[in-house]
N, C-alpha and C positions, 0 to 999 in steps of 0.2 A: 423420634424412635426411643432413644435414650429414656425420655419422660415417662413415654407408654410403657416401658419395660419395667420401670420404676414403679409404676402404679400398679401394674398386673403384680409385681414381687409383694408389695406392700398389703395387696387385697388377699393374695394368697397365704401371706403369713397371718394375718388376720381371721381368716377362715379356719386355718391349722390351728390356731389358738384357741378359737370359739370351739371347735371340734374337739379339742382335747378337753376343756373345760366341761361340755355336755357330758362326755364318757365318764369323767371324775364325779359329777355328781351322779349319773346312772349307778356308778359302781358304789358310791355311798350310800344311797338309798337302798342297794339290794342289801348290801351288808347289813345295814340297821333293822331291814325286814327279816333277815336271816338270824340274827342274834337275839332279836326279839320273840321269834318262832321257836328258837330253841331253849331259850328260858322258859317259855310258856309250856313247851313239852314235857321238860323236866318237873314243872309244878303239877302238872296234870297226871304226871306219874305218881308223885307224892300224894296227891289227893287219892288217886286210885288205890294204892298201895301201903300208904301210910310210911314210907322210907323212900330213900333216894335210889337212883337206878345204877348203883356202884356195889361190889363186892369190897367192902372197907377191910383193910388191914391193918390200919392206923386211925383209931376212932378219936385219937389226939387232935388229927388235922384235918384240915378240909380237903378235898380230891380236886385235882388239877388233871385238866387233860387238854394237850395241844402240845406245841414245842417250845423252845427257848426256855430260859430259866424259870424254874418252878417258883411260883409267888411265895413270898413269907407265910408261915402257918398252913403250908399245904404239903401233902404228899402227892407226888406226881403218879398217874396212872397210866403214863405214856400216852400214845396218838389217840385222838378222838375217835377211831373207828369203833374201839369197844362200847362206848357210850353210845355211839349212832346206832349202832348194831341193835342193840336194846330198845332206844327209841323208836326206831324204824321196825322193831319186831322182824329183823333178819333172820330166818331159820333156813338159809341155805345150808343143806347138809355140808358142803365142802368148806363153810366159813367156821375160820378159827376160834370164833366166839360164841358158838352155836349153844355150848353148854352153860356159858355166861347168860345168854339171852334167854333160854328154857327156865332157867333157875330163877332169874330177876324178873321175868316178864312171863308168868305162866299163862297169864289168861290171852296171850299172843295179841296184845292191843298195838296198833301202829300209832302212835303218838306223834309221830314226825314223818313227812313224806317230801324231802327235797328232790329237786329234780338232778340229772345227771351233770358232771361237770361239762362245760361249754369246749374244753381241748383237752390234751392228754399231757402236753409237755411244755412248761407245767400244768398241771390240772388247775381250772379255775372256775369258780363260782358253781359248785355244786359237789355232788358225790361222785369221788372219782373210782376207777377200777379198784384202787387199794381199800375202797369202802370209808374213805377219811372225807371229813367234810370241809372242803376249801372256801376262802372268802374269794371276791372278784381278782385280787392280786395274786394270789397262788399260795398264801398261807393258810394252814388249817387254823380254823376258829379254836378260840382259847377258850374253856371252860371251867369255871370254877364252881364247886358244890358244897354246900355247908353240911358235910358230913360227921361234924362232932355236933351236929343241933344245937349250937348255941345262938341261932340267928345273926350272926355275924361273920362277914367276910373281910379279910384284909383287903385293901384296897392295892392292888398291883401297880398302883402309879405313885409316883413321888410327889405329886404336887400337893402344895400347902395351902393352896388360895381356894380350894374348892372346884376347881376346874374338872377335876375327874370324881366328882362327887364326895361324899362323905367318907370318913376313915374312923372306924370301920364302916363298910357297908352293910346295912341291916336288912339283907334279903337271903332266901334260902340257895340262889343260883345266880350266878352272872355269866354273860358270853361275850367276847370281844373280839375285834380284829386288828391286825397290826397294820393295816393300811397300805400305802404306797411304798414305803420302805422295807416291809417285812419284818419289821422289828418294834418291840415295846417303844412307844413314844415316837419322837421325830429323830431328826439328824440323818446319819448317812444311810445308804441302802446296805440290807443284809448281804445281797451278794449281787451279781449282774442280771438276775431276775427281775430285781426291783428298782426302784428310782429313788434318788435321795430326795429328801424333804426338808422343809423348815423345822424349827423347834429343837429338843434336846432329848438325847435319849433317855427313856424311862420317865419321861414328862408327857403328860397327854395335851397339854395347852400347846398348840401350834402345830401339832400332828395330824395327821389324817386318820388317826386310829377310830374305830367305831365301837361304841359302848352300848349295853343294854340297858344300863341304869341311870 
């Protein structure tokens, strides 16, 4: 009987591990698709209007949308809802970003149409009731846009071996997800809503972060 119980416990543990691994892969695949679509939408906006979808107040820096520390060389424009409202052409009369949407996107083009978040506390994997775009682990997607138009963006990661791409990144826009721990790079979880992971804070290598570039 003891042997049977041990076998059942072992099989249950293996199944739980396999299930967790499958969910992790699915989350990473969704996040990768999301950040690529975000960047594609920003570039499509640039093609349409000849400028990026942000009201620039500091043309010397690039624009950062999201949470956490503002990357070097960037000015923070707050949560990503203001950018997403423009890209989604969210013209809800009660929306706080309506004036920004109508001024930046006068042709009322929907460049991006993400689905709604799958749960609300915390929101994950889509647009939540606060109009912010969340990754599958519950962090807002981080976006940097080349609003000083020099075709370079400072790499937000500290890796020096090329794991996180070139420094600087020669693109007009980048998007990324903080992954399982809810923080840039690897290491301890940001708070109890997330999970610890391998790697080092601020470093992409060994983390579960997802990059568009």
